N, C-alpha and C positions, 0 to 999 in steps of 0.2 A: 701412541705407540706402546706405551706401558700398559694401557688398558687392554689393548689387543693381546698382549702377552698374558695378562691375568685371565682373559677369556679363554685362551688356549689351555692354561693350567686348570681352570675350572672344568672345561670340557673333559680333560684327561682324568680329573678327579671323579667326575660323574661316571666315567667309563669303568674305572677299576673298582669303584665302590670302597668297601672297607677291608678288602682281602689283603692284609699286610703280610701274610705268611704263604701266599700262593706260590706256585712253581715259577711264575714269571714268563711263561710261554706266551701269554697274551699281553702282559704288561710291558715287556721290553719293546715289542714292535710298536705299541701305542705310544711309548715314550719317544721312540725314534721318530715316529710320525709327527708328534707334537713339536719336536725340535725343528723339523723342516717347514713348519707352517709360517715362520717369521724369520726374515733375514736379520742377522745380527745376534741370534741366540747361539752362543759358543758352546754351551753345555746346559743340559737339563737333568735334574736329579729327582728321584723319588725317595723320600726319607720317612723314617718312623717319627713318633712324637718326641723322641729324645735326640733326634738329629742324626741317627745312623742311616747311612746310604744303603738303600735296598736295591735300587736299580739306577742306572745312569745311561745317558746318551750323549756322545760328544767327548770332549777332552775332560779327563778327571783331574787335571792339574788345578782347575779352578776352585776345587773344594778345599776349604780350611775350616774345621769345626769351630775354632775360636772366633772366626769372623761371623758365623751364623748364630752363635749363641745368643747374642742380644736380640736378634730378629726372631729366633725361636721363642724366646721369652715373651716377646710382644704378642706372638700368636697364641701362646698359652694363656696370656692375660685377656684374651677375647677378641683380638683383631682378626679380621677375616683375611686380609691381604696386607703385605708389607713390601716397601721398596727400600733397599739398603743404600749405603753410601758408596762412593767411588772406591774401587779396590784395584791395586796394581802390584807388580813384581811378585806374583804368586805362581808364575809359570815360566817356562823357558821361552815364551813368546813376549815380544814387546807390546803387550796389550793391557788395557785398562777395562775392567768389567764392572757391571752394576748388578747385584743380586736382586731378583724379583721373586717373592715368595707368596704362596697361596696355601692356606690351611685347610686340611681335610678333617671334618668333624663327624663324630658318631654319637648321636644323642647329646649334642652340646659339648662333648669332650673332644679335645684334639687327639686324633688317631694317626695322623700323618701329615705330610706336607709335600709340596712340589716347589722346587727352587730352580729358577732359570738364571744363568749368568749371561748378561747382555753386553755385547761389545759397545763401549762408550762412544767409540768413533762412529758406529752405525747410528747410535742415538742422535748424534750431532747432525746427521744428514736429514733428520726430520725437523730440524729447527728452521724457522722462517728466514728468508733472505734479509739481511740487514744492510742498510746504507753504508757505503765505504767510510763515511766520517763518524759512524757510531760503532760502539762495541756492545756485544751481547754476551752475557754470562748466565749459565745455568748452574746453580749451586746446590750441593746436597745438604743434608742436615748438619753436617760438621762444618759447613761453610767452604767446602772444597769445590773447585771449578770442575764440573762434570764435562761441560763443553762450552765453547765460546767462539766468537767470530775470529779469534786468534788461537785456535785450538792447539796447533802443533808447537807453537812457541811457548805456551804458558801452562799446559796441562801437566807437564813433568816438573818434578822437584818444586812443587808449590807448597805453600803453607796456608793454613786456614784463614778465611777472611771474616771470622766472627768478631774480630776486634773492630771491623768497619761498622760504623753506627747504622748506616742504611741496611747493610746485610743482616745485622743482628736484629733489627726491628722487623724486617721482612720474614726472617726465620721464626720470629715470635708471633707472626700472623698479622702484622699491620703494614700498610703501604707507606713508604717514606720517599719524599721528594727533596733532593738536595741541589741547591743552586751552584754552590762552589764546593767541589770535592776533589781531593787528590786522586789521581788515577791509580788503580791497583797494578798497572803495568809500568808506568813511568811517573815522572814528576809533573806531568801536565795537569791542568785544572779542568774538571769536567762538570757538566750539569747532568744529574742522574736521577733515575727512578728505580726503587727497589720494590718488588711486588711478590707477595707470598703465593706459593702453590700449596694451599691448605691441605689438600687430599694426600699429598706426599710428605709434607713438612719441609719441602724444598723452597727455593726462592729464585727469582729472576732479577738481574741487574742490567739495565740499559743505560748507556752513558754516551754523551756527545761532548766534544771539546768545547769549552765555554767560549773560547775565542771565535770558533767557527759559528756557533749559535749567535753570538753577538754580531758577527760580520753578516750573517744571513739576515738577521732582523734589521741591521742597519741598511742592508741592501733593499729589504722590503720597504723600510721607511722611506728611503730615497726614491725607490720605484713608485711608491704610493704618492709621495709628494710631487714627483715629476708628472705622474698621471693627473694629479689634482691641478697642477699648474697648466698642463696641456689642455685639460678639460675646461679650465677657467678661460684660457686664451681662445679655445674653440668656441666657448659660449659667447665670449665678447665678439668674436668675428661673426658668429651667426646672428647675434643681436644687432650688430652694426649693419650687416647685410639685410636683416629683416626690417630694421628701422628705415634703411635707405629705400628698400622696396615699398615699405608702408608709406613713407613720405612721398615717394614718386607716385604711387597709386593715389594717395590723398590729393596731391597736387593736380593729378590728371582729372580727378572728380571735381575738384574746386574750379579748375580752368573750364571744364565742360559746363559746370553750373553757371559760371560767370558769362560764358558765351550765350547760354540759353536766356539768361536774364537780360542780355543786351539784344536779344531778338534773333540770334542765330540758332534756330531749332534743329539744325543738322549736326550740332556738336555731339560727339560721343567720346567716351573714355577709352574705348578700344582695349580694355583690359580683359584678358582671357584666362586668368588663373583660376584654380579650383578652391582657393582658400577663402576666408571670410571676406577679405577685401575684394576678391574677384566676384563673389556672389553679390556684394553690395554694388559693385560697378556694373554687373550685368543687369541688376534690377534698375539701376539709374539709367542705363542705356535704353532699357525697355520703356521706362517712364518718359525719357526724352523722345523716343520714337512715337509713343502715344501722343505726347504734346505736339510733336511735329505733324502727326497725322490729323489731329483735331484742329490744329491751327490752319492746316491746308483746307480742312473741311469747312472751317469758319470762313476762310477767304472765299472758298467756292460758294458757300451759302450767300454771302454778301453779293458776290458777282451774279449768281443766279437770281437772287431776289431783286437785285437792281435791274437786271435784264427783264425779269418777269413783270416787274412793276412799270418799268420804263415803256415797254412796248404797248401795253393797253392804255397807259396814261397818254402817250403820244397819239394813239389812235383816237382816244376820246377827245383830246384837245383838237386834233385835226377835224373831227366830226363837228365839234362846236363851232370851229371857224367856218366850216362849210355851211352850217345852218345860218350863221350870221351873214355869210355872203348871199345865201338864198333869200334871206329876209330883206336885203337891200337891193336885190335884183328886180328890175322892172320888166324883164323879158319873160318871166315865168308866170304862167297862169296859176290860179289857185289850186287846181287839181295837181298840176306838175309840182308846185311847191309842197303840197301835202305829201305826195309820193316820195319826193326827195328827202323831206324832213323825216318821214316815217322810216325810210331806209337808214338814215344816219342814227336815228334813235335805236334801231335794232343793233347797229354796230356798237353804239355806246352801251347798250344793255349787255351785249355779248362780252365786251371787254370788262364790264363791271363783274360779270360772272367769273372771269379769269382772276380778277383781283380778289373776289370773295373766296374762290377756290384756294388761292395761295395763302391768304390770311387764315382761313379755316384749317388748312393743313398745318401751318406753323403753330397755331393755338393747340391743336391736338398733339403735335409732337412735343410741345412744351409741357402739356398735361401728362403725357406718357413719361417723359424724363423726370418729372416731379413726383410720379407715383399716383397722380390723381385721375388717370384715364381708367375708369371703372365701367364695365358694361352694366347696363340696366337689364338684367336677365328676367325674361318671362317665357312661359311656355308658348311656342308657336309651331305651326306646321311648316317645317323648314322647306318641304317640297313646294308647297303653295307659295311661300315667300320668295323663293328663288325663281319660280316660274313667273310670278307677277313682275318681279324686277326685270327679268330677261325680256318679257313681252313689252314692258314699258319703254325699252330703248330700241325696239325693233325698227321703228321708222327712222331713227337716227342712224342706225347701222346701215339700213338699206339705202339711205340717201347717199352713202359712199359706195353703193353698188357692191355691198358685201352681204352674204347670206348669214343669218343668225339662226342657229338651231338649238332647241332645248330638248334634253333627253333625261329621263329618270327611270331607274329600275324600280322605284317605290312609288306607290300611289299617294302615300301619306306617311309622315314621320313627325311625331310631336317631340320637341326637344327644347331645352332652355337656351335662349340666345338673346342678343340685343339686335332688334331688327334694323336700327339705324346703322349699326356697325356692319351688319351683313350687307346692307344696301351700299354702304361706302366701299366695302371690299369688292363687291361684284361690279359696281360702276367703274371703279378704278381699273380693275383687270380687263373689263370689256373695252374701256376707252383706250387702254394701252394696246389691246389687240387690234382695234380699229386703226390706231396710229401707224402700226407697223405691218398692216396687211393691205396688199394692193387690191385694186378692183377685181371683181369676180372671185374674190377669196371667200373663205368660210370661217366662221367662229362658232364653236360648239360649247354650250354650257351643259354639263351633265352632273347627275347625282347618282352615287353608287352606295350600296350597303356593305359595310365591312364589320360584321358582328356587332360590337358595341361602339362602332364609329360610323360617321357619315363622311363620305369622300366627295367633295365638291371640286369639279375640274372646269377650267376655262382653257380651251384649246383653239389655236388659230393656225392658219396656213401662211403666215407672214414670212418676213425675211429671216427670222431666227436670231439667236444670240450666240456669239462665239463661246466655245467651251471654256476658254481662260477667263471669261467675264462672268460666268454663272455664279461663282462664289461671292461676287461682290455686288450683285444687283440689289440685294436687300439692305446694303449699307446706305446710310443717309447721304444725300447729296451726290450719289454715284449715278452716272449715266454712261451707257456704253459708248466708248470713243471709237467710232468706226465710220468709214465713209458711207455705209448703207444707212446710217442713222442720222445723217445730216438733215437739217431743216425740220427736225421734230422738236417742238418746244417742250419744255418741262423743267421743273425745279429740281428734280432728282430726289424728292422726298415721298413720292406717291407709294412706291413699293415698300419703303421703310415703314410708312404708316399702315399699309396693309398688313405687314408682318406684326406690327404692334397690336392691331385689332384682332388678328388671329390668336396671338399669344394671350390676349385678354380673355379669350374664350377657352384657354387651355388646349388649343390646337397647334398644329404644325403646318408649315407650308413648304413645298418643294417645287423645283422647276426642272423640266427636261426640255432641251432645245437642240435643234439641228439647223445649221445655217441653210437658208434658201428653202427650207421645208416647213418650218413653223416651230411654235413654242407651246408647251402645256404647263400651266400652273395647277398644282394639285394641293388642295387643302383638306386636312383631316380634322374633323370636329368630334369630340367625345359626346356620346348621347347621354345627356343628363336631363332629368325632369324635376322641376320644382314641386314641392308639396306632395300630394298623393295622386297626382294625375298620371295615369298609365302612359307609357311611352308608345304603345302600339294602338291607341284609340284616339279618336278625334271628336267624339260626341261631346256636346256641351260647349259653353263659351270657353275659349282658350285665353282670351285677353279682352279687356274692355276697349283697348285701342284697336283701330283697324290695322291690318297688316301693312298696307301701303296707302298713304294719304295722297290722292292724285295730285292736288296742287303742290304739295311739298315735294312729291316725287318728281314732278316736272322741273321744279326749281333745281333740285339736286342733280337731275340729269343734265340740265343746261349748264350747271356749274362744273360737273365732272367732265362734260364733253366740250367745254368752252375752248380748249386748246385745238380740238379737231376742226372746228368750223371757223376759227378766227382767221385762218389764212385766206379763205374764200372771201370773208367779209372785208378783210383789209384790202384785197384786190379790188373789190367793188368800190370801196371807199376811195382808193387811189384813182380809180377810173373816173369817179365823180369829181374828184379834186382836179384832175387834169382838164376835164371838160369845163369846170368853173373857171380855171385859169385861162383857158383858151377863149372863153366868152368874154 
């Protein structure tokens, strides 16, 4: 507020220049304009260097030369601007004013001055709002109260506060903090801070009743202590609840683990929380589910293996008994005896194939699980390999009155593969297709080119696979549980082994099926060639080994197709057995 008044005076001084003896026609309006620029200016004077009033605007009762003499002396001593002390009883009005002066200089010498008398009460309006329980004092250089939070009651008939230690130190330019100080208004004890306004030479005193400050701090201490106690109690409750929940969850995990150890693999924790215990419980439940699934698979394995072994062993045993009965029969001619024994030997051989197929699959599955199922890769013409394998089983398929077709988009394609695994894959897929395809059906083996891949497909027109079973057919020991699939023998590991062989080649296998229309197995093999042999040529020896060894191929076909022809042979065996018993 005071700086604004100094700015108004400076602007006026710049306007009039140094014309102290002018006519006043321009000065008086300028002085009147300056008075109107700030509310609270009671009067504004334009004086010469000795303090003589040249022009004035407002009430002239405010001017008293003796009052301004000390301030004029300060201006003469080099100060540019000065604010005086509180002044009162100099007018017929009940007003207290504060003189604010600005020096006008010409070549460094004081040539005049502007003095504004400011209403002290208006100055109080510019003070900040102070809390009801605090007092605010603005003190001039003489220690007189210019304005306070109790202005009307204490501005009049006051005495200087320079005898107050805090006020004296603040007027001398230092900050003073007092814990116990007697109030300047009454006998109460205050806590106060005295702060200097160095630019004016004035001071500010802010005080609060010590009792109220102590009460407030006591309240804060009690509030903080109460909050601490409440927090502590809440922490204990949270801890108790967490421990209770933790113990409950831990007990649930322990109980589920105990039940699993006792053989109940259906045990679960049933904890669904998102905290660490919940994550552990979820992992435990998944582990228990996996254990239950593999236990069921193991049980199914034993059941299937027992059935798969029992059936051919029983057939072999029955054939041996029949041969024994033929040997002791006196009614059979040598030729008849030889024919019957030959038939039973075929049955024994066929069921030996079934046992060999099962044991071979189990060994390969074990090698795959142990990481020892490695393909023996060499460069082969995959088109010729697949064609030879398909043609080698043609008479077996046609014996079931099913048409087998081979089709290839390529004449030749050299790629690295294991011919034994490729043969096992094809024989397994074709034998499955024969199992589930009725008479007059069709099985198509095809090869297609897909840029850097070879697509091998086996398609049949059989009974198909239900859509909800397609995702599980490659799982070990899984067989489609459906009335259409009854009376089809199998251990449930054939397709799992096919998947393992395909994976060993870095390929993928997919299946598409529609019930009553057929199934298509599609295998994608990456085209890779060992050494420097080009993938698109077939000149020169590809391998020292023949692509398909006829005797070995026949044995493998007999082994892989043993399930298909065993039913017929068993019927024939049973027929011979009935005839033997009748005779």
